[in-house]
C-alpha positions in Angstrom: 8.7 7.3 -18.5 8.9 3.7 -19.4 12.4 3.2 -17.7 11.2 4.3 -14.4 11.7 1.8 -11.2 8.3 0.6 -9.7 8.1 0.2 -5.9 6.1 -2.7 -4.8 3.8 -2.9 -1.8 2.7 -6.2 -0.4 -0.4 -6.2 1.7 -0.4 -9.0 4.3 -3.6 -9.9 6.0 -2.4 -13.4 7.7 1.2 -14.3 8.9 2.8 -17.5 7.7 5.8 -19.1 6.3 4.6 -18.9 2.7 4.2 -14.8 3.1 7.7 -14.7 4.4 8.9 -16.6 1.9 7.0 -14.4 -0.8 8.7 -11.1 0.9 12.1 -12.4 0.3 11.3 -13.1 -3.5 10.9 -9.4 -4.6 13.5 -6.7 -4.8 12.2 -3.1 -3.8 9.4 -4.3 -1.7 7.4 -2.6 1.1 5.3 -4.7 3.2 2.0 -3.4 4.7 0.7 -5.6 7.4 -3.3 -5.5 7.8 -3.7 -5.9 11.6 -5.9 -8.4 12.7 -6.7 -9.2 16.4 -6.3 -12.8 15.9 -2.5 -12.5 15.3 -0.7 -12.5 18.3 1.9 -9.5 18.6 5.3 -12.0 18.7 4.1 -13.0 14.7 3.9 -9.3 14.0 7.4 -8.6 15.7 8.9 -11.8 13.9 7.6 -10.4 10.3 8.9 -6.8 11.2 12.4 -8.2 12.3 12.4 -10.1 8.9 11.6 -6.9 6.9 14.1 -5.1 8.8 17.0 -7.8 8.5 16.1 -7.4 4.6 16.0 -3.8 4.3 11.9 -4.0 3.6 10.1 -1.0 4.9 7.2 -2.2 7.2 4.1 -0.4 7.3 1.2 -0.8 10.1 -2.8 -0.6 8.7 -5.8 -0.5 10.5 -4.5 -0.3 14.1 -2.3 2.6 15.4 -2.4 1.4 19.3 0.5 -0.9 18.7 2.7 1.6 16.7 5.1 2.3 19.8 5.5 -1.2 20.6 5.8 -2.4 16.9 8.0 0.5 15.8 6.9 0.4 12.2 8.6 2.4 9.2 5.1 3.8 8.4 1.7 3.4 8.6 -1.2 3.0 6.1 -4.6 4.6 6.5 -7.3 2.9 4.8 -10.0 5.0 3.0 -12.6 4.2 5.6 -10.4 5.9 8.2 -11.3 9.6 8.4 -9.4 10.8 11.6 -6.7 13.2 11.8 -3.3 11.5 12.9 -1.7 13.0 15.6 1.5 12.3 17.9 3.4 10.2 15.6 7.5 10.1 15.1 8.8 12.8 12.7 10.5 10.2 10.8 7.3 7.9 10.1 6.1 7.6 6.5 2.0 7.8 6.1 0.5 6.2 3.1 -3.5 6.4 2.4 -5.8 4.7 0.1 -8.2 7.0 -2.0 -10.9 6.0 -4.4 -11.8 9.4 -5.8 -10.8 13.1 -5.4 -12.5 13.7 -2.4 -11.0 10.8 -0.5 -7.5 12.0 -1.8 -8.1 15.7 -0.1 -8.8 13.8 3.1 -5.8 11.7 2.9 -3.7 14.9 2.3 -5.3 16.6 5.4 -4.3 13.4 7.4 -0.4 14.1 6.3 -0.2 11.2 3.5 3.0 11.4 1.8 1.8 8.9 -0.6 -1.7 7.9 -1.8 -2.9 4.5 -3.3 -5.6 5.1 -5.9 -7.9 2.2 -6.4 -9.1 0.5 -8.4 -7.1 0.8 -11.7 -8.0 -2.7 -13.2 -11.1 -5.2 -12.5 -11.2 -7.2 -9.3 -13.6 -9.7 -7.5 -14.6 -6.6 -5.4 -14.9 -4.0 -8.3 -16.5 -4.3 -11.5 -15.8 -3.2 -14.9 -17.8 0.0 -14.0 -15.9 0.8 -10.9 -12.5 0.5 -12.4 -10.4 3.3 -13.3 -8.2 2.1 -16.3 -5.0 3.9 -17.3 -6.8 7.1 -18.9 -9.0 7.8 -15.7 -6.1 7.1 -13.4 -3.9 9.4 -15.2 -6.5 12.1 -15.5 -7.9 11.7 -12.0 -4.3 12.0 -10.4 -2.9 14.5 -13.0 -2.7 17.6 -10.5 -2.0 15.4 -7.6 1.0 16.7 -5.7 2.0 13.6 -3.5 3.3 10.0 -4.8 0.6 8.2 -6.4 0.6 4.2 -6.1 -1.8 2.0 -8.5 -3.7 -0.6 -6.3 -6.3 -3.2 -7.6 -6.5 -5.9 -10.2 -2.9 -6.0 -10.7 -2.0 -9.2 -12.6 1.2 -10.6 -14.4 -0.6 -10.0 -17.6 -1.4 -6.2 -16.9 1.8 -5.3 -15.1 3.3 -3.5 -17.9 0.6 -1.2 -18.1 1.6 0.2 -14.8 4.5 2.0 -16.3 2.2 4.0 -18.9 0.5 5.7 -15.4 1.9 8.5 -13.3 2.2 6.0 -10.4 5.5 5.0 -8.9 4.5 1.6 -8.0 1.6 -0.6 -7.1 0.3 -2.6 -4.2 -1.7 -5.9 -4.0 -2.2 -9.0 -2.3 -3.1 -11.7 -5.1 -0.1 -10.6 -7.5 2.4 -11.7 -4.7 0.9 -14.9 -3.9 0.4 -16.6 -7.0 
């Protein structure tokens, strides 16, 4: 169990040269762009082209209006989004975020092939009372039949603990930007 290959998911809110440089540093990376109205579509297309050129999967989050134009490899459905997703290409990958068992079943009904389970460690947003920890993370996801990805509070110091979980990888923002 300790020798498994971990997939990395980098959540990007703003597109800059720093973010593109960070993308190129890691192997086995997937990029999830959190859509913002402030960012012009040509910048998002540039990010997608960098990802495709370097064989990095590009996911679009929070806005499905531009999915046909941007042609991402997959989409990310945040936990707040409860609507059923229709009219997608057959080969598009759908990933969701869940905080508990109820969220998980809603993501399964939305057609997610993988689910982020959050928060595994303490973050600025989630205190010690809200974090799952390794044991709760494994117990909660014990009977889940989809791929599980850890999310929340992952740092260079606790990265080795991810290998003790049932997750196939982890996602984050601050881990990649430091």
